[in-house]
BALUM-716661 format. One record per residue (C-alpha): residue number from 1; x, y, z. Coordinates in steps of 0.05 Angstrom, whole numbers, plus 5000, padded with zeros to 4 digits. Layout:
BEGIN
<margu><seq>NUM</seq><u>X</u><v>Y</v><w>Z</w></margu>
...
//
This chain:
BEGIN
<margu><seq>1</seq><u>4288</u><v>3745</v><w>7812</w></margu>
<margu><seq>2</seq><u>4274</u><v>3808</v><w>7787</w></margu>
<margu><seq>3</seq><u>4217</u><v>3840</v><w>7828</w></margu>
<margu><seq>4</seq><u>4196</u><v>3888</v><w>7777</w></margu>
<margu><seq>5</seq><u>4188</u><v>3839</v><w>7726</w></margu>
<margu><seq>6</seq><u>4134</u><v>3798</v><w>7769</w></margu>
<margu><seq>7</seq><u>4104</u><v>3858</v><w>7795</w></margu>
<margu><seq>8</seq><u>4088</u><v>3890</v><w>7723</w></margu>
<margu><seq>9</seq><u>4068</u><v>3820</v><w>7695</w></margu>
<margu><seq>10</seq><u>4015</u><v>3815</v><w>7758</w></margu>
<margu><seq>11</seq><u>3992</u><v>3895</v><w>7740</w></margu>
<margu><seq>12</seq><u>3983</u><v>3874</v><w>7666</w></margu>
<margu><seq>13</seq><u>3942</u><v>3806</v><w>7683</w></margu>
<margu><seq>14</seq><u>3892</u><v>3853</v><w>7734</w></margu>
<margu><seq>15</seq><u>3884</u><v>3908</v><w>7680</w></margu>
<margu><seq>16</seq><u>3822</u><v>3912</v><w>7652</w></margu>
<margu><seq>17</seq><u>3806</u><v>3924</v><w>7570</w></margu>
<margu><seq>18</seq><u>3796</u><v>3990</v><w>7560</w></margu>
<margu><seq>19</seq><u>3775</u><v>3986</v><w>7480</w></margu>
<margu><seq>20</seq><u>3714</u><v>3947</v><w>7457</w></margu>
<margu><seq>21</seq><u>3729</u><v>3883</v><w>7427</w></margu>
<margu><seq>22</seq><u>3698</u><v>3838</v><w>7377</w></margu>
<margu><seq>23</seq><u>3705</u><v>3774</v><w>7406</w></margu>
<margu><seq>24</seq><u>3651</u><v>3722</v><w>7392</w></margu>
<margu><seq>25</seq><u>3673</u><v>3684</v><w>7457</w></margu>
<margu><seq>26</seq><u>3672</u><v>3739</v><w>7507</w></margu>
<margu><seq>27</seq><u>3648</u><v>3703</v><w>7574</w></margu>
<margu><seq>28</seq><u>3586</u><v>3734</v><w>7609</w></margu>
<margu><seq>29</seq><u>3569</u><v>3728</v><w>7677</w></margu>
<margu><seq>30</seq><u>3610</u><v>3677</v><w>7685</w></margu>
<margu><seq>31</seq><u>3661</u><v>3629</v><w>7653</w></margu>
<margu><seq>32</seq><u>3612</u><v>3570</v><w>7640</w></margu>
<margu><seq>33</seq><u>3567</u><v>3629</v><w>7601</w></margu>
<margu><seq>34</seq><u>3624</u><v>3631</v><w>7542</w></margu>
<margu><seq>35</seq><u>3601</u><v>3632</v><w>7475</w></margu>
<margu><seq>36</seq><u>3634</u><v>3584</v><w>7424</w></margu>
<margu><seq>37</seq><u>3605</u><v>3585</v><w>7363</w></margu>
<margu><seq>38</seq><u>3573</u><v>3646</v><w>7317</w></margu>
<margu><seq>39</seq><u>3499</u><v>3617</v><w>7336</w></margu>
<margu><seq>40</seq><u>3514</u><v>3619</v><w>7415</w></margu>
<margu><seq>41</seq><u>3541</u><v>3687</v><w>7408</w></margu>
<margu><seq>42</seq><u>3476</u><v>3711</v><w>7374</w></margu>
<margu><seq>43</seq><u>3434</u><v>3675</v><w>7424</w></margu>
<margu><seq>44</seq><u>3473</u><v>3714</v><w>7479</w></margu>
<margu><seq>45</seq><u>3456</u><v>3783</v><w>7442</w></margu>
<margu><seq>46</seq><u>3386</u><v>3761</v><w>7438</w></margu>
<margu><seq>47</seq><u>3386</u><v>3750</v><w>7513</w></margu>
<margu><seq>48</seq><u>3417</u><v>3819</v><w>7529</w></margu>
<margu><seq>49</seq><u>3366</u><v>3855</v><w>7473</w></margu>
<margu><seq>50</seq><u>3308</u><v>3819</v><w>7516</w></margu>
<margu><seq>51</seq><u>3336</u><v>3829</v><w>7582</w></margu>
<margu><seq>52</seq><u>3337</u><v>3909</v><w>7563</w></margu>
<margu><seq>53</seq><u>3268</u><v>3907</v><w>7537</w></margu>
<margu><seq>54</seq><u>3250</u><v>3883</v><w>7612</w></margu>
<margu><seq>55</seq><u>3286</u><v>3934</v><w>7644</w></margu>
<margu><seq>56</seq><u>3240</u><v>3981</v><w>7608</w></margu>
<margu><seq>57</seq><u>3177</u><v>3938</v><w>7615</w></margu>
<margu><seq>58</seq><u>3188</u><v>3939</v><w>7692</w></margu>
<margu><seq>59</seq><u>3207</u><v>4011</v><w>7689</w></margu>
<margu><seq>60</seq><u>3132</u><v>4030</v><w>7657</w></margu>
<margu><seq>61</seq><u>3102</u><v>3968</v><w>7697</w></margu>
<margu><seq>62</seq><u>3120</u><v>4007</v><w>7773</w></margu>
<margu><seq>63</seq><u>3102</u><v>4073</v><w>7735</w></margu>
<margu><seq>64</seq><u>3039</u><v>4036</v><w>7725</w></margu>
<margu><seq>65</seq><u>3034</u><v>4013</v><w>7791</w></margu>
<margu><seq>66</seq><u>3050</u><v>4080</v><w>7824</w></margu>
<margu><seq>67</seq><u>2993</u><v>4119</v><w>7781</w></margu>
<margu><seq>68</seq><u>2942</u><v>4068</v><w>7813</w></margu>
<margu><seq>69</seq><u>2965</u><v>4065</v><w>7879</w></margu>
<margu><seq>70</seq><u>2965</u><v>4140</v><w>7879</w></margu>
<margu><seq>71</seq><u>2893</u><v>4133</v><w>7853</w></margu>
<margu><seq>72</seq><u>2872</u><v>4082</v><w>7916</w></margu>
<margu><seq>73</seq><u>2901</u><v>4129</v><w>7968</w></margu>
<margu><seq>74</seq><u>2867</u><v>4186</v><w>7939</w></margu>
<margu><seq>75</seq><u>2799</u><v>4149</v><w>7943</w></margu>
<margu><seq>76</seq><u>2813</u><v>4141</v><w>8014</w></margu>
<margu><seq>77</seq><u>2817</u><v>4210</v><w>8032</w></margu>
<margu><seq>78</seq><u>2735</u><v>4216</v><w>8032</w></margu>
<margu><seq>79</seq><u>2703</u><v>4215</v><w>8099</w></margu>
<margu><seq>80</seq><u>2633</u><v>4223</v><w>8128</w></margu>
<margu><seq>81</seq><u>2614</u><v>4283</v><w>8162</w></margu>
<margu><seq>82</seq><u>2578</u><v>4258</v><w>8223</w></margu>
<margu><seq>83</seq><u>2510</u><v>4300</v><w>8247</w></margu>
<margu><seq>84</seq><u>2518</u><v>4340</v><w>8177</w></margu>
<margu><seq>85</seq><u>2439</u><v>4348</v><w>8153</w></margu>
<margu><seq>86</seq><u>2454</u><v>4357</v><w>8073</w></margu>
<margu><seq>87</seq><u>2425</u><v>4423</v><w>8048</w></margu>
<margu><seq>88</seq><u>2383</u><v>4381</v><w>7994</w></margu>
<margu><seq>89</seq><u>2347</u><v>4352</v><w>8060</w></margu>
<margu><seq>90</seq><u>2335</u><v>4419</v><w>8089</w></margu>
<margu><seq>91</seq><u>2302</u><v>4444</v><w>8032</w></margu>
<margu><seq>92</seq><u>2264</u><v>4390</v><w>8026</w></margu>
<margu><seq>93</seq><u>2238</u><v>4393</v><w>8087</w></margu>
<margu><seq>94</seq><u>2225</u><v>4463</v><w>8078</w></margu>
<margu><seq>95</seq><u>2146</u><v>4471</v><w>8067</w></margu>
<margu><seq>96</seq><u>2159</u><v>4543</v><w>8039</w></margu>
<margu><seq>97</seq><u>2211</u><v>4518</v><w>7992</w></margu>
<margu><seq>98</seq><u>2198</u><v>4510</v><w>7906</w></margu>
<margu><seq>99</seq><u>2220</u><v>4451</v><w>7877</w></margu>
<margu><seq>100</seq><u>2280</u><v>4450</v><w>7847</w></margu>
<margu><seq>101</seq><u>2354</u><v>4410</v><w>7843</w></margu>
<margu><seq>102</seq><u>2411</u><v>4429</v><w>7889</w></margu>
<margu><seq>103</seq><u>2486</u><v>4419</v><w>7880</w></margu>
<margu><seq>104</seq><u>2528</u><v>4427</v><w>7929</w></margu>
<margu><seq>105</seq><u>2595</u><v>4445</v><w>7935</w></margu>
<margu><seq>106</seq><u>2608</u><v>4367</v><w>7960</w></margu>
<margu><seq>107</seq><u>2566</u><v>4336</v><w>7891</w></margu>
<margu><seq>108</seq><u>2522</u><v>4300</v><w>7906</w></margu>
<margu><seq>109</seq><u>2526</u><v>4267</v><w>7961</w></margu>
<margu><seq>110</seq><u>2537</u><v>4319</v><w>8012</w></margu>
<margu><seq>111</seq><u>2550</u><v>4272</v><w>8074</w></margu>
<margu><seq>112</seq><u>2618</u><v>4265</v><w>8043</w></margu>
<margu><seq>113</seq><u>2681</u><v>4311</v><w>8048</w></margu>
<margu><seq>114</seq><u>2734</u><v>4309</v><w>8007</w></margu>
<margu><seq>115</seq><u>2798</u><v>4312</v><w>8061</w></margu>
<margu><seq>116</seq><u>2863</u><v>4346</v><w>8035</w></margu>
<margu><seq>117</seq><u>2920</u><v>4372</v><w>8063</w></margu>
<margu><seq>118</seq><u>2954</u><v>4434</v><w>8054</w></margu>
<margu><seq>119</seq><u>3013</u><v>4404</v><w>8012</w></margu>
<margu><seq>120</seq><u>3025</u><v>4340</v><w>7976</w></margu>
<margu><seq>121</seq><u>3030</u><v>4282</v><w>8042</w></margu>
<margu><seq>122</seq><u>3076</u><v>4230</v><w>8035</w></margu>
<margu><seq>123</seq><u>3024</u><v>4163</v><w>8029</w></margu>
<margu><seq>124</seq><u>3023</u><v>4119</v><w>8092</w></margu>
<margu><seq>125</seq><u>3059</u><v>4066</v><w>8095</w></margu>
<margu><seq>126</seq><u>3014</u><v>4001</v><w>8068</w></margu>
<margu><seq>127</seq><u>3038</u><v>3931</v><w>8059</w></margu>
<margu><seq>128</seq><u>2991</u><v>3916</v><w>8002</w></margu>
<margu><seq>129</seq><u>3030</u><v>3968</v><w>7965</w></margu>
<margu><seq>130</seq><u>3105</u><v>3976</v><w>7988</w></margu>
<margu><seq>131</seq><u>3120</u><v>3904</v><w>7984</w></margu>
<margu><seq>132</seq><u>3113</u><v>3900</v><w>7915</w></margu>
<margu><seq>133</seq><u>3138</u><v>3975</v><w>7898</w></margu>
<margu><seq>134</seq><u>3198</u><v>3941</v><w>7938</w></margu>
<margu><seq>135</seq><u>3201</u><v>3880</v><w>7896</w></margu>
<margu><seq>136</seq><u>3189</u><v>3915</v><w>7835</w></margu>
<margu><seq>137</seq><u>3249</u><v>3960</v><w>7858</w></margu>
<margu><seq>138</seq><u>3291</u><v>3906</v><w>7873</w></margu>
<margu><seq>139</seq><u>3287</u><v>3878</v><w>7798</w></margu>
<margu><seq>140</seq><u>3299</u><v>3939</v><w>7761</w></margu>
<margu><seq>141</seq><u>3363</u><v>3951</v><w>7806</w></margu>
<margu><seq>142</seq><u>3378</u><v>3873</v><w>7799</w></margu>
<margu><seq>143</seq><u>3368</u><v>3870</v><w>7717</w></margu>
<margu><seq>144</seq><u>3403</u><v>3940</v><w>7711</w></margu>
<margu><seq>145</seq><u>3462</u><v>3918</v><w>7746</w></margu>
<margu><seq>146</seq><u>3465</u><v>3849</v><w>7696</w></margu>
<margu><seq>147</seq><u>3464</u><v>3901</v><w>7636</w></margu>
<margu><seq>148</seq><u>3521</u><v>3944</v><w>7662</w></margu>
<margu><seq>149</seq><u>3566</u><v>3881</v><w>7673</w></margu>
<margu><seq>150</seq><u>3551</u><v>3859</v><w>7606</w></margu>
<margu><seq>151</seq><u>3569</u><v>3929</v><w>7575</w></margu>
<margu><seq>152</seq><u>3624</u><v>3926</v><w>7623</w></margu>
<margu><seq>153</seq><u>3655</u><v>3868</v><w>7591</w></margu>
<margu><seq>154</seq><u>3673</u><v>3917</v><w>7525</w></margu>
<margu><seq>155</seq><u>3647</u><v>3874</v><w>7480</w></margu>
<margu><seq>156</seq><u>3619</u><v>3909</v><w>7424</w></margu>
<margu><seq>157</seq><u>3560</u><v>3855</v><w>7404</w></margu>
<margu><seq>158</seq><u>3541</u><v>3850</v><w>7480</w></margu>
<margu><seq>159</seq><u>3532</u><v>3930</v><w>7477</w></margu>
<margu><seq>160</seq><u>3490</u><v>3937</v><w>7415</w></margu>
<margu><seq>161</seq><u>3455</u><v>3891</v><w>7448</w></margu>
<margu><seq>162</seq><u>3436</u><v>3928</v><w>7504</w></margu>
<margu><seq>163</seq><u>3433</u><v>3987</v><w>7457</w></margu>
<margu><seq>164</seq><u>3377</u><v>3958</v><w>7415</w></margu>
<margu><seq>165</seq><u>3346</u><v>3928</v><w>7470</w></margu>
<margu><seq>166</seq><u>3334</u><v>3997</v><w>7507</w></margu>
<margu><seq>167</seq><u>3301</u><v>4027</v><w>7446</w></margu>
<margu><seq>168</seq><u>3259</u><v>3963</v><w>7431</w></margu>
<margu><seq>169</seq><u>3232</u><v>3973</v><w>7492</w></margu>
<margu><seq>170</seq><u>3218</u><v>4035</v><w>7496</w></margu>
<margu><seq>171</seq><u>3189</u><v>4035</v><w>7429</w></margu>
<margu><seq>172</seq><u>3148</u><v>3978</v><w>7444</w></margu>
<margu><seq>173</seq><u>3136</u><v>4002</v><w>7512</w></margu>
<margu><seq>174</seq><u>3154</u><v>4075</v><w>7536</w></margu>
<margu><seq>175</seq><u>3079</u><v>4101</v><w>7525</w></margu>
<margu><seq>176</seq><u>3053</u><v>4066</v><w>7594</w></margu>
<margu><seq>177</seq><u>3120</u><v>4112</v><w>7630</w></margu>
<margu><seq>178</seq><u>3101</u><v>4182</v><w>7607</w></margu>
<margu><seq>179</seq><u>3105</u><v>4226</v><w>7655</w></margu>
<margu><seq>180</seq><u>3043</u><v>4282</v><w>7662</w></margu>
<margu><seq>181</seq><u>3073</u><v>4350</v><w>7663</w></margu>
<margu><seq>182</seq><u>3027</u><v>4368</v><w>7726</w></margu>
<margu><seq>183</seq><u>3063</u><v>4308</v><w>7766</w></margu>
<margu><seq>184</seq><u>3133</u><v>4346</v><w>7774</w></margu>
//
């Protein structure tokens, strides 16, 4: 038995196709998901369009939730200052003071003070925030890897479906995940 012929045949069977193909019978994710008809192939491509759009939806949802979580964290920065008499009360109790409106640096409610750190701090760990953030990230990574595997089949239809899904998803949902300039 010639060793060179057996090693070359095993090498050729293990090599990956490095060119796009337009076969309508390319398996997706497993051998049991192999389209056999043009309709099944079209259904697989539609699935990939929807999956790629879902990735964009998940990214936008995560961004919207991050905005809400940061706003909630900022709302928790207000603390009541104990033992401080508001200036408006002092003026009201002073018999020599004229009537008028007093607005302080703290606004209408002077007993509340805004507490801020010198630099942008890391928001404290909260189960109600960090568990959903981790689950959404898990879903984003999972969908991203599934799309990557579809593209790695080197099937041009699958590749174009993923691109079309990214386009449709961005067109429909992308405006919800725009970053503000001051956040950078």
